[in-house]
Phi, psi and omega in degrees: 000132180278141177239137180240140177283135180258125179260137178271107184280342182267005178288131183274140179281132180227152178228119184057034177084000179244141179286167181296325178295325177294316178297321178297319179294319178297313181296315181295315180292323178297312182296316181293316180291320181296313180291322181289320182278341181299320180285334184274314189243357180102172187291307186290316181289333179291330176297312180294315181294321179292324178294316178294317179296321178295320177299315181293319178296320180294321177295320176296320179298317179295319178296319179291321181294328179287332183270334184265138179298158181294140180059034181295317183294319179296319178293323178294318179295317179293328178292319178291333183274357180295155178291164181274031184288345182261000179280148180263123178243155177294146181273109183275344180253062182279144176243165180290146177270119180247133179236129180254123178259148178096174182249122178238110178296158187291333183279350186269000000 
């Protein structure tokens, strides 16, 4: 009997207990806060402020990620990109409505 190894394709890749999306959010928030605060408060204070800001952004990110369904943004984008086939437009080629009362056999 042949045996095949089954791979779980929905398993999320994690590094040090954080998913790749979490690492991307940490890196992005760190870079943006560090560069933005560097001009405002100076080099040394911007390191501390960027670290605190990154922690706060990451905590907000985790709370939002827990409340929003998986792949929500992709589904939202595909919903916005759908064709307008479901929109209701007025019917400009209207015909008269005819109603036939009574029974007329096909042979008559």
